[in-house]
N, C-alpha and C positions, 0 to 999 in steps of 0.2 A: 525229368520229362513231363510234358503236359499234353493231354489230349482234350480237345475242345469239340463238343458236338459230334464226337465220333467221326470227324471229317478233317480236322486240323491237328497234326502231330508236331510238337516242338521238341527237338532233340538238342541238347546242348552240352558242350564240353566244359571242363573246369576252367575258371579264370577267363571267361569269354562273354561276360555280361548277361548270362542266362538267368541268374538269380533275380536281377532287377526286372528283366523282361517278363519272366513267368510270374513273379510275385505280383507285379502290377495287374496282370490279366486275372490272376486268382482273386485279387481284391475287387476287381471290376465286375466279373461275371458271376451269375448265380451258380451256386454249388452244383446244381443238377446238370449243368452243362459241362462239367469238368471231371476229369480223372487225372491225378498227378501223384508223383513220387518226389518227396522233398518239400522245401519251402516253408511249411508250417510244422508245428510239433506233431500234428496228426500225420502229415505227409512224410515227415522224416521217419516216424515209427513205421509207416507203411513201406517206405523205401527199404529200411533195414530188413523188414520181414520178407519182402519180395526178393531181396538180394540173396537171402539164404536158400531160396528155391533153386532147383537144378537149372532153370533158365537164366538165373542171375540178372534179372531186370532190376535196375535201381535208377536213381535220379540222373546219373550221368552215364546211362547205358547207351550203346551205339544204336543207330537206326535198325540195323539187322537184328540185334538182340531184342529190341522192343517189339518189332514186328513179329518175330517168332515167339517170343516169350508171352506176349499178350494175345497172340493169335489174331492179329489185325489183318485186314484186307488191304494190301498195298494200293490196289487200284481205286479204293474208296477214299484215299487220304491225300491231303496236300501237306507235304512234309517240309518243315523248316529246320535248318541247322544253324545254331548260334554258337560261334560266329566265325567269320574269317578274320581272326586276329593273328598277327605275325607270331610264329612259333617262339621267337626269342622273348616276346612279351609274356606269352603264356607260361613258359618255363620259369622265367624270373618271377613273375607275379605269384606263382605257387610257393616259391621260397619265402617271399614276404608274408604270404597268407599263413604259412606254418609258423613263422616267427611271431606274428601278431597273436595267434591263438595260443602259442606257447607262453607268451608273456602274460596272458590272462589266466592260463591254467598250465602249470609246469608239467602236468601229466599228459597234456595234449601235444602231439608231435614231438615226443622226447628226443627223436633223432636230430632235431635241428639245433639243440643246445650246443653252443660254441662251434657250430659248423659254419665255415666261411661259404660265400657264394660259389667260389671255385670248387671247394670240396663237394658241395651239393651237386654241381654239374657232373661230377665224376662218380656220384653215389647211386645206389639203387633207388633212392627216393626221388630222383629227378622226375618231373612231370613229362612223360614220354608220349602222351596222347597226340595222335596225328589226325588231321582233318580227314584224310583218306580212310582211316580206321572207322570213323564215325559216319562218313557219308556213303561208303561203298560196302557192298556185300563181299563175302569170301571169294566170289568169282569175279570181282572187279566191277560188277554192275553198280551204277550210281543209283542210290535209293532215295535221295532227297530231291525235292523240287526247287528249293530256294536255299542258296548259300548266302547268308546274310553277312555283308561286310561289317566288321566291328565298328567302323566309322559311320555306318548307316543304321545302327541299332535304334536310335530315336525315330528315324524316318520309317523304318520297317514296323516299329511298334505302333506308330500312329496310323499307318495304312491298314494294319491288321485289325486294330480296334475299330476303325471305320467300317471295315468289311463285316465285323461282328455286330455292328449297330451302335457303336459308341464313338462318334467323330470328335475330333479336337482333343484327344488324349495325349498326355506327355508321359514318357517313361519315368518311373521313379528311379532314383539313384541310391542304391544300397550296397552294402558289402564291399566298401572300399578298403584297400590295404592302408593301414595307418600304424606307424610305430612311434611310440612315445610322443604323440601329438603331431607328428609330421606325416603328411600324406605321401604315399609312394605312387607317383604318377607315371604314365606311359613314357613321358618324355625323358625320364632318367633311368630307363631300364636297359636300353641297348648298350650304353657305355659301361655297363657293369662287366661285360665280357672282355677278357683279355684276348689277344690275338690267338694264343694257344688254346684257350677254352672254346673260342668260336670255332676254330678249325676242328676241335674234338666233337662238338655237338652238331654242327651243321649237317654233316653227311647223314645223320639219322633222319633228318627231315627232308632229304632230297626228293623222295617220292611225292611227298605233300607239295613241295615247291613246284615240281613239274606238273602235277595235277592242277594247281591253281593257275600256273602260267598258261596252260592250254585253254583256260577259261577267262583269261584276262583279269584274274583276281590276285595275282602274286604281288605282294608288297615288295618294295625295293629290297634287294637281297645283296647286301654288301657287308664287308667287314667293318664293324663300327669302331674298331680301334685305330683305323687309318685316318 
């Protein structure tokens, strides 16, 4: 999470482009304008420390957790959620993220060793974060002002930088999934799901899909095995 000038709060889910977005802003803006958890060695240490507190705020905390845990005034904030990326891409991308880090350090994500993608989908390690969990409070109130589509991260980044006094900026691209020299791209994620696996996982994200559809933001929702 990233707080800018005590008026702009950026909340982001795992595997949704938030690292690139927030890291670019941290490099661009003077430190005195920022409070963040994650992204830099100092920020990661601070994230771990804050996560141990009863409030449980950390770099991937929900909007509600951040607002309550940091005692922020919702009315004084413009809140962004990064990003509206299809659930099947988020779920799959986390699997490859774990594989990549496990290749670098076998002690990292030990559970992924010799685990097939299908086994991952049926395991307790599956990325189950939903946009509704991050954007809404416990009572269903929508707490964010901007649901940034994944395909518009570059545009949203440029517009926000301009608002902050830095026009013409381009988002940096970091933290790509890469296994043994081969990039894992969005285009080859949907086809990883068998028909049975898709049918197993899809119902879990039904609430998210309905939430996005009501706002005209739902990606095409179809069985990729057909």
